[in-house]
A tleap script that builds the chain and sets N, CA, C and O, in Angstrom:
source leaprc.protein.ff14SB
mol = sequence {
  NMET GLU GLU LEU ASP THR LEU LEU PRO LEU
  ALA LEU ALA CYS LYS ASP ASP SER LEU GLN
  GLU ILE ARG THR ASN PHE VAL GLU ALA CYS
  SER LYS VAL ALA THR ALA VAL LEU ALA ARG
  LEU GLU GLU LYS SER LYS GLU VAL PRO SER
  LYS ALA PRO LEU GLN ASN LEU TYR ALA ALA
  LEU SER THR ALA ILE HIE VAL PHE GLN HIE
  PHE LYS MET TYR SER ASN LEU MET ARG GLU
  THR SER LYS LYS PRO LEU PHE LEU GLY PRO
  VAL GLN GLN TYR GLN GLU PHE ILE ASN ILE
  LEU GLN PHE GLN VAL LYS ASN TYR CYS VAL
  ARG VAL CYS ALA THR SER ILE LEU GLN ASP
  ALA GLU SER HIE HIE TRP ASP ASP CYS LYS
  ALA PHE TYR GLU CVAL
}
set mol.1.N position { -3.680 -7.995 10.793 }
set mol.1.CA position { -4.012 -6.699 11.335 }
set mol.1.C position { -5.004 -6.840 12.490 }
set mol.1.O position { -5.007 -6.033 13.420 }
set mol.2.N position { -5.848 -7.878 12.419 }
set mol.2.CA position { -6.824 -8.068 13.491 }
set mol.2.C position { -6.134 -8.349 14.824 }
set mol.2.O position { -6.578 -7.884 15.874 }
set mol.3.N position { -5.047 -9.114 14.770 }
set mol.3.CA position { -4.322 -9.411 16.014 }
set mol.3.C position { -3.696 -8.149 16.595 }
set mol.3.O position { -3.685 -7.961 17.812 }
set mol.4.N position { -3.180 -7.291 15.733 }
set mol.4.CA position { -2.621 -6.028 16.217 }
set mol.4.C position { -3.723 -5.132 16.775 }
set mol.4.O position { -3.522 -4.435 17.770 }
set mol.5.N position { -4.893 -5.156 16.125 }
set mol.5.CA position { -6.032 -4.390 16.649 }
set mol.5.C position { -6.438 -4.887 18.028 }
set mol.5.O position { -6.835 -4.101 18.888 }
set mol.6.N position { -6.336 -6.197 18.236 }
set mol.6.CA position { -6.680 -6.780 19.530 }
set mol.6.C position { -5.697 -6.350 20.612 }
set mol.6.O position { -6.092 -6.114 21.754 }
set mol.7.N position { -4.418 -6.246 20.257 }
set mol.7.CA position { -3.390 -5.886 21.237 }
set mol.7.C position { -3.257 -4.380 21.458 }
set mol.7.O position { -2.624 -3.952 22.424 }
set mol.8.N position { -3.839 -3.581 20.583 }
set mol.8.CA position { -3.711 -2.127 20.698 }
set mol.8.C position { -4.212 -1.574 22.031 }
set mol.8.O position { -3.515 -0.750 22.623 }
set mol.9.N position { -5.381 -1.978 22.537 }
set mol.9.CA position { -5.819 -1.437 23.837 }
set mol.9.C position { -4.838 -1.728 24.971 }
set mol.9.O position { -4.662 -0.903 25.868 }
set mol.10.N position { -4.208 -2.886 24.934 }
set mol.10.CA position { -3.208 -3.213 25.951 }
set mol.10.C position { -2.023 -2.254 25.860 }
set mol.10.O position { -1.538 -1.757 26.877 }
set mol.11.N position { -1.564 -2.001 24.641 }
set mol.11.CA position { -0.438 -1.078 24.462 }
set mol.11.C position { -0.814 0.339 24.881 }
set mol.11.O position { 0.011 1.065 25.434 }
set mol.12.N position { -2.048 0.729 24.621 }
set mol.12.CA position { -2.497 2.067 25.021 }
set mol.12.C position { -2.634 2.192 26.533 }
set mol.12.O position { -2.425 3.266 27.098 }
set mol.13.N position { -2.987 1.091 27.181 }
set mol.13.CA position { -3.177 1.118 28.636 }
set mol.13.C position { -1.857 1.141 29.399 }
set mol.13.O position { -1.837 1.499 30.576 }
set mol.14.N position { -0.782 0.774 28.767 }
set mol.14.CA position { 0.530 0.692 29.439 }
set mol.14.C position { 1.220 2.047 29.414 }
set mol.14.O position { 2.129 2.279 28.617 }
set mol.15.N position { 0.783 2.929 30.285 }
set mol.15.CA position { 1.344 4.278 30.324 }
set mol.15.C position { 2.450 4.413 31.359 }
set mol.15.O position { 3.276 5.321 31.267 }
set mol.16.N position { 2.475 3.521 32.341 }
set mol.16.CA position { 3.505 3.590 33.383 }
set mol.16.C position { 4.865 3.217 32.812 }
set mol.16.O position { 4.972 2.492 31.823 }
set mol.17.N position { 5.894 3.734 33.463 }
set mol.17.CA position { 7.255 3.392 33.045 }
set mol.17.C position { 7.546 1.910 33.238 }
set mol.17.O position { 8.324 1.324 32.486 }
set mol.18.N position { 6.926 1.310 34.237 }
set mol.18.CA position { 7.168 -0.111 34.495 }
set mol.18.C position { 6.578 -1.002 33.397 }
set mol.18.O position { 7.041 -2.125 33.194 }
set mol.19.N position { 5.570 -0.509 32.698 }
set mol.19.CA position { 4.924 -1.283 31.630 }
set mol.19.C position { 5.343 -0.813 30.233 }
set mol.19.O position { 4.770 -1.236 29.229 }
set mol.20.N position { 6.327 0.046 30.185 }
set mol.20.CA position { 6.783 0.601 28.911 }
set mol.20.C position { 7.303 -0.479 27.957 }
set mol.20.O position { 7.252 -0.313 26.738 }
set mol.21.N position { 7.796 -1.571 28.511 }
set mol.21.CA position { 8.314 -2.662 27.681 }
set mol.21.C position { 7.213 -3.268 26.808 }
set mol.21.O position { 7.471 -3.692 25.681 }
set mol.22.N position { 5.991 -3.306 27.329 }
set mol.22.CA position { 4.871 -3.845 26.551 }
set mol.22.C position { 4.611 -2.958 25.335 }
set mol.22.O position { 4.410 -3.458 24.228 }
set mol.23.N position { 4.616 -1.645 25.543 }
set mol.23.CA position { 4.431 -0.709 24.422 }
set mol.23.C position { 5.551 -0.863 23.394 }
set mol.23.O position { 5.312 -0.881 22.186 }
set mol.24.N position { 6.762 -0.971 23.897 }
set mol.24.CA position { 7.914 -1.109 23.007 }
set mol.24.C position { 7.810 -2.380 22.176 }
set mol.24.O position { 8.089 -2.368 20.977 }
set mol.25.N position { 7.412 -3.472 22.808 }
set mol.25.CA position { 7.243 -4.740 22.084 }
set mol.25.C position { 6.128 -4.647 21.049 }
set mol.25.O position { 6.239 -5.205 19.958 }
set mol.26.N position { 5.056 -3.941 21.392 }
set mol.26.CA position { 3.955 -3.752 20.449 }
set mol.26.C position { 4.434 -2.972 19.221 }
set mol.26.O position { 4.128 -3.342 18.088 }
set mol.27.N position { 5.175 -1.907 19.449 }
set mol.27.CA position { 5.689 -1.094 18.346 }
set mol.27.C position { 6.641 -1.915 17.479 }
set mol.27.O position { 6.589 -1.826 16.252 }
set mol.28.N position { 7.504 -2.707 18.100 }
set mol.28.CA position { 8.430 -3.558 17.342 }
set mol.28.C position { 7.676 -4.602 16.522 }
set mol.28.O position { 8.008 -4.848 15.363 }
set mol.29.N position { 6.663 -5.213 17.131 }
set mol.29.CA position { 5.874 -6.219 16.410 }
set mol.29.C position { 5.154 -5.585 15.221 }
set mol.29.O position { 5.110 -6.164 14.135 }
set mol.30.N position { 4.600 -4.410 15.427 }
set mol.30.CA position { 3.924 -3.709 14.334 }
set mol.30.C position { 4.892 -3.384 13.204 }
set mol.30.O position { 4.555 -3.531 12.029 }
set mol.31.N position { 6.071 -2.951 13.556 }
set mol.31.CA position { 7.069 -2.615 12.537 }
set mol.31.C position { 7.494 -3.851 11.751 }
set mol.31.O position { 7.680 -3.784 10.536 }
set mol.32.N position { 7.647 -4.979 12.444 }
set mol.32.CA position { 8.014 -6.224 11.759 }
set mol.32.C position { 6.902 -6.677 10.817 }
set mol.32.O position { 7.167 -7.095 9.690 }
set mol.33.N position { 5.666 -6.593 11.280 }
set mol.33.CA position { 4.529 -6.979 10.438 }
set mol.33.C position { 4.456 -6.064 9.222 }
set mol.33.O position { 4.266 -6.530 8.099 }
set mol.34.N position { 4.606 -4.772 9.445 }
set mol.34.CA position { 4.541 -3.810 8.344 }
set mol.34.C position { 5.624 -4.078 7.310 }
set mol.34.O position { 5.365 -4.026 6.108 }
set mol.35.N position { 6.818 -4.361 7.766 }
set mol.35.CA position { 7.930 -4.634 6.859 }
set mol.35.C position { 7.694 -5.915 6.070 }
set mol.35.O position { 7.960 -5.963 4.869 }
set mol.36.N position { 7.199 -6.950 6.733 }
set mol.36.CA position { 6.942 -8.225 6.056 }
set mol.36.C position { 5.837 -8.090 5.009 }
set mol.36.O position { 5.962 -8.601 3.896 }
set mol.37.N position { 4.763 -7.404 5.368 }
set mol.37.CA position { 3.658 -7.223 4.423 }
set mol.37.C position { 4.117 -6.376 3.238 }
set mol.37.O position { 3.791 -6.680 2.091 }
set mol.38.N position { 4.866 -5.325 3.513 }
set mol.38.CA position { 5.353 -4.463 2.436 }
set mol.38.C position { 6.272 -5.229 1.482 }
set mol.38.O position { 6.182 -5.064 0.265 }
set mol.39.N position { 7.142 -6.055 2.025 }
set mol.39.CA position { 8.031 -6.854 1.173 }
set mol.39.C position { 7.224 -7.780 0.267 }
set mol.39.O position { 7.538 -7.931 -0.914 }
set mol.40.N position { 6.198 -8.390 0.817 }
set mol.40.CA position { 5.348 -9.294 0.023 }
set mol.40.C position { 4.581 -8.519 -1.053 }
set mol.40.O position { 4.455 -8.983 -2.186 }
set mol.41.N position { 4.075 -7.347 -0.696 }
set mol.41.CA position { 3.349 -6.533 -1.673 }
set mol.41.C position { 4.273 -6.065 -2.798 }
set mol.41.O position { 3.882 -6.057 -3.965 }
set mol.42.N position { 5.485 -5.679 -2.445 }
set mol.42.CA position { 6.448 -5.256 -3.468 }
set mol.42.C position { 6.780 -6.410 -4.402 }
set mol.42.O position { 6.885 -6.230 -5.616 }
set mol.43.N position { 6.943 -7.590 -3.830 }
set mol.43.CA position { 7.243 -8.779 -4.633 }
set mol.43.C position { 6.113 -9.071 -5.611 }
set mol.43.O position { 6.357 -9.340 -6.787 }
set mol.44.N position { 4.883 -9.016 -5.126 }
set mol.44.CA position { 3.728 -9.312 -5.977 }
set mol.44.C position { 3.508 -8.237 -7.034 }
set mol.44.O position { 3.112 -8.547 -8.158 }
set mol.45.N position { 3.759 -6.981 -6.689 }
set mol.45.CA position { 3.507 -5.903 -7.649 }
set mol.45.C position { 4.532 -5.891 -8.777 }
set mol.45.O position { 4.247 -5.372 -9.857 }
set mol.46.N position { 5.711 -6.447 -8.551 }
set mol.46.CA position { 6.732 -6.503 -9.604 }
set mol.46.C position { 6.372 -7.512 -10.689 }
set mol.46.O position { 6.915 -7.450 -11.792 }
set mol.47.N position { 5.473 -8.432 -10.394 }
set mol.47.CA position { 5.073 -9.454 -11.361 }
set mol.47.C position { 4.049 -8.940 -12.371 }
set mol.47.O position { 3.771 -9.610 -13.366 }
set mol.48.N position { 3.491 -7.765 -12.124 }
set mol.48.CA position { 2.462 -7.196 -12.998 }
set mol.48.C position { 3.156 -6.369 -14.072 }
set mol.48.O position { 4.092 -5.647 -13.725 }
set mol.49.N position { 2.785 -6.412 -15.319 }
set mol.49.CA position { 1.812 -7.265 -15.987 }
set mol.49.C position { 2.434 -8.491 -16.649 }
set mol.49.O position { 1.722 -9.248 -17.310 }
set mol.50.N position { 3.735 -8.709 -16.492 }
set mol.50.CA position { 4.376 -9.812 -17.219 }
set mol.50.C position { 3.924 -11.190 -16.755 }
set mol.50.O position { 3.659 -12.059 -17.585 }
set mol.51.N position { 3.831 -11.408 -15.444 }
set mol.51.CA position { 3.478 -12.730 -14.919 }
set mol.51.C position { 2.119 -12.769 -14.227 }
set mol.51.O position { 1.557 -13.844 -14.017 }
set mol.52.N position { 1.595 -11.608 -13.876 }
set mol.52.CA position { 0.345 -11.557 -13.115 }
set mol.52.C position { -0.597 -10.529 -13.743 }
set mol.52.O position { -0.146 -9.593 -14.403 }
set mol.53.N position { -1.904 -10.704 -13.537 }
set mol.53.CA position { -2.865 -9.759 -14.119 }
set mol.53.C position { -2.833 -8.402 -13.406 }
set mol.53.O position { -2.318 -8.274 -12.296 }
set mol.54.N position { -3.391 -7.412 -14.070 }
set mol.54.CA position { -3.431 -6.051 -13.532 }
set mol.54.C position { -4.191 -5.992 -12.206 }
set mol.54.O position { -3.902 -5.130 -11.376 }
set mol.55.N position { -5.148 -6.884 -11.992 }
set mol.55.CA position { -5.919 -6.890 -10.751 }
set mol.55.C position { -5.018 -7.067 -9.538 }
set mol.55.O position { -5.352 -6.592 -8.453 }
set mol.56.N position { -3.888 -7.736 -9.697 }
set mol.56.CA position { -2.946 -7.881 -8.578 }
set mol.56.C position { -2.383 -6.535 -8.152 }
set mol.56.O position { -2.121 -6.312 -6.970 }
set mol.57.N position { -2.197 -5.637 -9.115 }
set mol.57.CA position { -1.705 -4.300 -8.795 }
set mol.57.C position { -2.755 -3.529 -8.001 }
set mol.57.O position { -2.424 -2.821 -7.050 }
set mol.58.N position { -4.011 -3.668 -8.391 }
set mol.58.CA position { -5.094 -3.024 -7.640 }
set mol.58.C position { -5.192 -3.595 -6.228 }
set mol.58.O position { -5.390 -2.855 -5.265 }
set mol.59.N position { -5.055 -4.904 -6.111 }
set mol.59.CA position { -5.113 -5.543 -4.791 }
set mol.59.C position { -3.950 -5.092 -3.919 }
set mol.59.O position { -4.133 -4.835 -2.729 }
set mol.60.N position { -2.763 -4.995 -4.492 }
set mol.60.CA position { -1.597 -4.530 -3.726 }
set mol.60.C position { -1.789 -3.089 -3.284 }
set mol.60.O position { -1.443 -2.731 -2.158 }
set mol.61.N position { -2.338 -2.263 -4.161 }
set mol.61.CA position { -2.577 -0.861 -3.815 }
set mol.61.C position { -3.594 -0.734 -2.692 }
set mol.61.O position { -3.376 0.023 -1.746 }
set mol.62.N position { -4.697 -1.458 -2.782 }
set mol.62.CA position { -5.714 -1.360 -1.732 }
set mol.62.C position { -5.213 -1.926 -0.406 }
set mol.62.O position { -5.533 -1.390 0.655 }
set mol.63.N position { -4.436 -2.997 -0.458 }
set mol.63.CA position { -3.866 -3.558 0.771 }
set mol.63.C position { -2.881 -2.589 1.402 }
set mol.63.O position { -2.886 -2.400 2.618 }
set mol.64.N position { -2.042 -1.976 0.587 }
set mol.64.CA position { -1.068 -1.008 1.106 }
set mol.64.C position { -1.770 0.186 1.745 }
set mol.64.O position { -1.337 0.675 2.788 }
set mol.65.N position { -2.840 0.651 1.130 }
set mol.65.CA position { -3.592 1.774 1.702 }
set mol.65.C position { -4.233 1.363 3.017 }
set mol.65.O position { -4.242 2.140 3.972 }
set mol.66.N position { -4.767 0.153 3.077 }
set mol.66.CA position { -5.384 -0.349 4.311 }
set mol.66.C position { -4.364 -0.401 5.448 }
set mol.66.O position { -4.635 0.077 6.550 }
set mol.67.N position { -3.204 -0.975 5.185 }
set mol.67.CA position { -2.161 -1.079 6.216 }
set mol.67.C position { -1.662 0.309 6.601 }
set mol.67.O position { -1.452 0.592 7.781 }
set mol.68.N position { -1.473 1.170 5.613 }
set mol.68.CA position { -1.023 2.544 5.867 }
set mol.68.C position { -1.997 3.269 6.795 }
set mol.68.O position { -1.574 3.924 7.747 }
set mol.69.N position { -3.291 3.156 6.523 }
set mol.69.CA position { -4.292 3.821 7.364 }
set mol.69.C position { -4.307 3.247 8.774 }
set mol.69.O position { -4.500 3.986 9.740 }
set mol.70.N position { -4.107 1.948 8.905 }
set mol.70.CA position { -4.038 1.339 10.233 }
set mol.70.C position { -2.873 1.910 11.036 }
set mol.70.O position { -3.033 2.256 12.206 }
set mol.71.N position { -1.708 2.008 10.412 }
set mol.71.CA position { -0.550 2.518 11.142 }
set mol.71.C position { -0.667 4.003 11.437 }
set mol.71.O position { -0.151 4.473 12.451 }
set mol.72.N position { -1.337 4.749 10.567 }
set mol.72.CA position { -1.598 6.162 10.879 }
set mol.72.C position { -2.518 6.255 12.095 }
set mol.72.O position { -2.320 7.106 12.962 }
set mol.73.N position { -3.529 5.378 12.157 }
set mol.73.CA position { -4.436 5.364 13.301 }
set mol.73.C position { -3.680 4.987 14.570 }
set mol.73.O position { -3.839 5.633 15.606 }
set mol.74.N position { -2.850 3.934 14.492 }
set mol.74.CA position { -2.053 3.529 15.655 }
set mol.74.C position { -1.166 4.678 16.119 }
set mol.74.O position { -1.056 4.951 17.315 }
set mol.75.N position { -0.544 5.338 15.171 }
set mol.75.CA position { 0.352 6.446 15.498 }
set mol.75.C position { -0.407 7.572 16.182 }
set mol.75.O position { 0.068 8.137 17.167 }
set mol.76.N position { -1.584 7.900 15.664 }
set mol.76.CA position { -2.383 8.970 16.270 }
set mol.76.C position { -2.858 8.596 17.667 }
set mol.76.O position { -2.847 9.436 18.567 }
set mol.77.N position { -3.272 7.357 17.859 }
set mol.77.CA position { -3.742 6.930 19.180 }
set mol.77.C position { -2.610 6.882 20.201 }
set mol.77.O position { -2.794 7.252 21.361 }
set mol.78.N position { -1.461 6.431 19.772 }
set mol.78.CA position { -0.344 6.289 20.707 }
set mol.78.C position { 0.424 7.596 20.890 }
set mol.78.O position { 1.224 7.714 21.818 }
set mol.79.N position { 0.195 8.564 20.030 }
set mol.79.CA position { 0.863 9.851 20.151 }
set mol.79.C position { 0.385 10.610 21.388 }
set mol.79.O position { 1.109 11.449 21.923 }
set mol.80.N position { -0.827 10.315 21.836 }
set mol.80.CA position { -1.362 10.976 23.025 }
set mol.80.C position { -0.488 10.709 24.241 }
set mol.80.O position { -0.356 11.566 25.115 }
set mol.81.N position { 0.098 9.542 24.299 }
set mol.81.CA position { 0.924 9.188 25.452 }
set mol.81.C position { 2.415 9.291 25.154 }
set mol.81.O position { 3.233 9.287 26.074 }
set mol.82.N position { 2.767 9.382 23.895 }
set mol.82.CA position { 4.176 9.489 23.511 }
set mol.82.C position { 4.336 10.704 22.608 }
set mol.82.O position { 3.565 10.887 21.666 }
set mol.83.N position { 5.309 11.511 22.885 }
set mol.83.CA position { 5.486 12.747 22.114 }
set mol.83.C position { 6.127 12.508 20.749 }
set mol.83.O position { 5.911 13.287 19.821 }
set mol.84.N position { 6.900 11.454 20.621 }
set mol.84.CA position { 7.566 11.193 19.347 }
set mol.84.C position { 6.720 10.255 18.481 }
set mol.84.O position { 5.990 9.419 19.012 }
set mol.85.N position { 6.812 10.387 17.150 }
set mol.85.CA position { 6.075 9.467 16.271 }
set mol.85.C position { 6.676 8.067 16.334 }
set mol.85.O position { 7.877 7.886 16.134 }
set mol.86.N position { 5.833 7.086 16.612 }
set mol.86.CA position { 6.309 5.721 16.824 }
set mol.86.C position { 6.431 4.912 15.539 }
set mol.86.O position { 7.284 4.030 15.443 }
set mol.87.N position { 5.605 5.198 14.572 }
set mol.87.CA position { 5.565 4.399 13.343 }
set mol.87.C position { 6.005 5.215 12.134 }
set mol.87.O position { 5.489 5.019 11.034 }
set mol.88.N position { 6.935 6.111 12.325 }
set mol.88.CA position { 7.357 7.002 11.252 }
set mol.88.C position { 7.956 6.229 10.075 }
set mol.88.O position { 7.628 6.517 8.924 }
set mol.89.N position { 8.819 5.265 10.341 }
set mol.89.CA position { 9.451 4.483 9.274 }
set mol.89.C position { 8.455 3.725 8.417 }
set mol.89.O position { 8.429 3.911 7.200 }
set mol.90.N position { 7.625 2.867 9.026 }
set mol.90.CA position { 6.645 2.130 8.214 }
set mol.90.C position { 5.658 3.040 7.480 }
set mol.90.O position { 5.284 2.762 6.340 }
set mol.91.N position { 5.240 4.115 8.126 }
set mol.91.CA position { 4.286 5.024 7.485 }
set mol.91.C position { 4.912 5.651 6.241 }
set mol.91.O position { 4.261 5.736 5.200 }
set mol.92.N position { 6.151 6.084 6.337 }
set mol.92.CA position { 6.822 6.687 5.183 }
set mol.92.C position { 7.062 5.662 4.080 }
set mol.92.O position { 6.902 5.973 2.899 }
set mol.93.N position { 7.442 4.448 4.454 }
set mol.93.CA position { 7.665 3.401 3.450 }
set mol.93.C position { 6.377 3.083 2.700 }
set mol.93.O position { 6.381 2.940 1.477 }
set mol.94.N position { 5.282 2.976 3.436 }
set mol.94.CA position { 4.003 2.684 2.788 }
set mol.94.C position { 3.551 3.845 1.917 }
set mol.94.O position { 2.993 3.622 0.843 }
set mol.95.N position { 3.778 5.078 2.356 }
set mol.95.CA position { 3.391 6.235 1.553 }
set mol.95.C position { 4.151 6.248 0.230 }
set mol.95.O position { 3.564 6.513 -0.820 }
set mol.96.N position { 5.437 5.968 0.272 }
set mol.96.CA position { 6.237 5.901 -0.958 }
set mol.96.C position { 5.747 4.776 -1.870 }
set mol.96.O position { 5.623 4.959 -3.081 }
set mol.97.N position { 5.474 3.619 -1.283 }
set mol.97.CA position { 4.999 2.476 -2.067 }
set mol.97.C position { 3.644 2.781 -2.705 }
set mol.97.O position { 3.417 2.444 -3.867 }
set mol.98.N position { 2.756 3.407 -1.964 }
set mol.98.CA position { 1.435 3.776 -2.488 }
set mol.98.C position { 1.588 4.753 -3.647 }
set mol.98.O position { 0.917 4.609 -4.669 }
set mol.99.N position { 2.456 5.736 -3.501 }
set mol.99.CA position { 2.684 6.695 -4.586 }
set mol.99.C position { 3.201 6.000 -5.841 }
set mol.99.O position { 2.779 6.324 -6.951 }
set mol.100.N position { 4.109 5.049 -5.671 }
set mol.100.CA position { 4.651 4.304 -6.813 }
set mol.100.C position { 3.550 3.500 -7.497 }
set mol.100.O position { 3.446 3.507 -8.724 }
set mol.101.N position { 2.727 2.807 -6.710 }
set mol.101.CA position { 1.653 2.001 -7.301 }
set mol.101.C position { 0.621 2.876 -8.002 }
set mol.101.O position { 0.141 2.521 -9.079 }
set mol.102.N position { 0.277 4.005 -7.409 }
set mol.102.CA position { -0.672 4.912 -8.056 }
set mol.102.C position { -0.124 5.397 -9.395 }
set mol.102.O position { -0.861 5.481 -10.377 }
set mol.103.N position { 1.157 5.714 -9.433 }
set mol.103.CA position { 1.800 6.148 -10.673 }
set mol.103.C position { 1.755 5.031 -11.716 }
set mol.103.O position { 1.475 5.291 -12.887 }
set mol.104.N position { 2.027 3.793 -11.303 }
set mol.104.CA position { 1.997 2.660 -12.232 }
set mol.104.C position { 0.595 2.438 -12.789 }
set mol.104.O position { 0.431 2.193 -13.985 }
set mol.105.N position { -0.413 2.521 -11.929 }
set mol.105.CA position { -1.796 2.315 -12.378 }
set mol.105.C position { -2.190 3.406 -13.368 }
set mol.105.O position { -2.769 3.113 -14.414 }
set mol.106.N position { -1.882 4.659 -13.047 }
set mol.106.CA position { -2.224 5.764 -13.952 }
set mol.106.C position { -1.519 5.616 -15.295 }
set mol.106.O position { -2.138 5.788 -16.345 }
set mol.107.N position { -0.239 5.301 -15.264 }
set mol.107.CA position { 0.504 5.141 -16.519 }
set mol.107.C position { -0.044 3.997 -17.356 }
set mol.107.O position { -0.158 4.111 -18.577 }
set mol.108.N position { -0.381 2.900 -16.701 }
set mol.108.CA position { -0.934 1.761 -17.430 }
set mol.108.C position { -2.250 2.156 -18.106 }
set mol.108.O position { -2.467 1.848 -19.278 }
set mol.109.N position { -3.112 2.826 -17.376 }
set mol.109.CA position { -4.406 3.232 -17.938 }
set mol.109.C position { -4.225 4.209 -19.098 }
set mol.109.O position { -4.924 4.109 -20.106 }
set mol.110.N position { -3.303 5.143 -18.962 }
set mol.110.CA position { -3.039 6.097 -20.038 }
set mol.110.C position { -2.510 5.371 -21.270 }
set mol.110.O position { -2.928 5.666 -22.389 }
set mol.111.N position { -1.594 4.426 -21.072 }
set mol.111.CA position { -1.051 3.664 -22.204 }
set mol.111.C position { -2.140 2.868 -22.913 }
set mol.111.O position { -2.190 2.843 -24.143 }
set mol.112.N position { -3.003 2.225 -22.151 }
set mol.112.CA position { -4.071 1.428 -22.752 }
set mol.112.C position { -5.026 2.325 -23.524 }
set mol.112.O position { -5.413 1.998 -24.647 }
set mol.113.N position { -5.408 3.444 -22.941 }
set mol.113.CA position { -6.317 4.369 -23.628 }
set mol.113.C position { -5.678 4.943 -24.889 }
set mol.113.O position { -6.316 4.991 -25.941 }
set mol.114.N position { -4.436 5.372 -24.790 }
set mol.114.CA position { -3.754 5.948 -25.948 }
set mol.114.C position { -3.597 4.918 -27.053 }
set mol.114.O position { -3.800 5.235 -28.226 }
set mol.115.N position { -3.244 3.711 -26.705 }
set mol.115.CA position { -3.084 2.654 -27.700 }
set mol.115.C position { -4.419 2.336 -28.364 }
set mol.115.O position { -4.476 2.142 -29.578 }
set mol.116.N position { -5.482 2.282 -27.585 }
set mol.116.CA position { -6.801 1.974 -28.144 }
set mol.116.C position { -7.256 3.063 -29.099 }
set mol.116.O position { -7.800 2.768 -30.163 }
set mol.117.N position { -7.042 4.301 -28.736 }
set mol.117.CA position { -7.470 5.411 -29.588 }
set mol.117.C position { -6.647 5.446 -30.868 }
set mol.117.O position { -7.196 5.663 -31.948 }
set mol.118.N position { -5.343 5.237 -30.763 }
set mol.118.CA position { -4.493 5.289 -31.949 }
set mol.118.C position { -4.685 4.082 -32.859 }
set mol.118.O position { -4.428 4.180 -34.059 }
set mol.119.N position { -5.124 2.959 -32.332 }
set mol.119.CA position { -5.316 1.779 -33.171 }
set mol.119.C position { -6.464 1.967 -34.143 }
set mol.119.O position { -6.401 1.487 -35.275 }
set mol.120.N position { -7.496 2.646 -33.727 }
set mol.120.CA position { -8.667 2.796 -34.586 }
set mol.120.C position { -9.175 4.225 -34.463 }
set mol.120.O position { -10.240 4.469 -33.897 }
set mol.121.N position { -8.418 5.148 -34.990 }
set mol.121.CA position { -8.710 6.559 -34.797 }
set mol.121.C position { -9.951 7.021 -35.548 }
set mol.121.O position { -10.567 8.009 -35.152 }
set mol.122.N position { -10.335 6.332 -36.624 }
set mol.122.CA position { -11.420 6.852 -37.437 }
set mol.122.C position { -12.749 6.140 -37.242 }
set mol.122.O position { -13.785 6.803 -37.187 }
set mol.123.N position { -12.760 4.837 -37.138 }
set mol.123.CA position { -14.046 4.146 -37.072 }
set mol.123.C position { -14.528 3.906 -35.651 }
set mol.123.O position { -15.690 3.554 -35.449 }
set mol.124.N position { -13.672 4.086 -34.679 }
set mol.124.CA position { -14.024 3.965 -33.260 }
set mol.124.C position { -14.483 2.567 -32.851 }
set mol.124.O position { -15.245 2.416 -31.896 }
set mol.125.N position { -14.019 1.548 -33.571 }
set mol.125.CA position { -14.250 0.165 -33.155 }
set mol.125.C position { -13.024 -0.275 -32.363 }
set mol.125.O position { -12.178 -1.010 -32.871 }
set mol.126.N position { -12.937 0.169 -31.142 }
set mol.126.CA position { -11.716 0.024 -30.356 }
set mol.126.C position { -11.485 -1.399 -29.856 }
set mol.126.O position { -10.373 -1.740 -29.454 }
set mol.127.N position { -12.511 -2.219 -29.878 }
set mol.127.CA position { -12.291 -3.587 -29.423 }
set mol.127.C position { -11.765 -4.484 -30.547 }
set mol.127.O position { -11.501 -5.664 -30.316 }
set mol.128.N position { -11.610 -3.945 -31.755 }
set mol.128.CA position { -11.029 -4.683 -32.868 }
set mol.128.C position { -9.519 -4.790 -32.658 }
set mol.128.O position { -8.854 -3.778 -32.437 }
set mol.129.N position { -8.976 -5.996 -32.723 }
set mol.129.CA position { -7.558 -6.233 -32.416 }
set mol.129.C position { -6.690 -6.209 -33.664 }
set mol.129.O position { -5.931 -7.150 -33.895 }
set mol.130.N position { -6.779 -5.177 -34.462 }
set mol.130.CA position { -5.916 -5.103 -35.640 }
set mol.130.C position { -4.580 -4.465 -35.276 }
set mol.130.O position { -4.405 -3.955 -34.169 }
set mol.131.N position { -3.656 -4.497 -36.203 }
set mol.131.CA position { -2.300 -4.001 -35.934 }
set mol.131.C position { -2.305 -2.501 -35.656 }
set mol.131.O position { -3.176 -1.766 -36.121 }
set mol.132.N position { -1.319 -2.074 -34.893 }
set mol.132.CA position { -1.194 -0.670 -34.511 }
set mol.132.C position { -0.769 0.171 -35.716 }
set mol.132.O position { 0.091 -0.242 -36.493 }
set mol.133.N position { -1.372 1.344 -35.865 }
set mol.133.CA position { -0.933 2.295 -36.881 }
set mol.133.C position { -1.252 3.702 -36.399 }
set mol.133.O position { -2.073 3.898 -35.503 }
set mol.134.N position { -0.592 4.669 -37.007 }
set mol.134.CA position { -0.873 6.071 -36.705 }
set mol.134.C position { -1.509 6.699 -37.922 }
set mol.134.O position { -1.216 6.318 -39.056 }
set mol.135.N position { -2.382 7.666 -37.685 }
set mol.135.CA position { -3.079 8.332 -38.782 }
set mol.135.C position { -2.287 9.527 -39.236 }
set mol.135.O position { -2.704 10.230 -40.157 }
savepdb mol mol.pdb
quit
């Protein structure tokens, strides 16, 4: 993302029609980076919790939000010179992915809390690892 941040002023400065190719290349490069990062994040998030710890899901969520915010910023900055949204595809893909990860995190937390409460409903020693039962 730092390299894209470095190239952003150049893309913003290319307002002439003769330099439009530079802007187009910047947008294409950003889209390729966004797609590659998203594919990697999706791959890593599918491993949770069977092969990877829950912290990987949190890391994927925070990374996706970071990239999403960067592309929203790029889109807002470049919209001043271009009337159409340039990063609509990646922004929508990241928004969907973020929503999915948020849903997974919430469901996981609810399941853990519900299981802990139901395991020891009366004595409240929830860190005791005895067998599951209902009261």
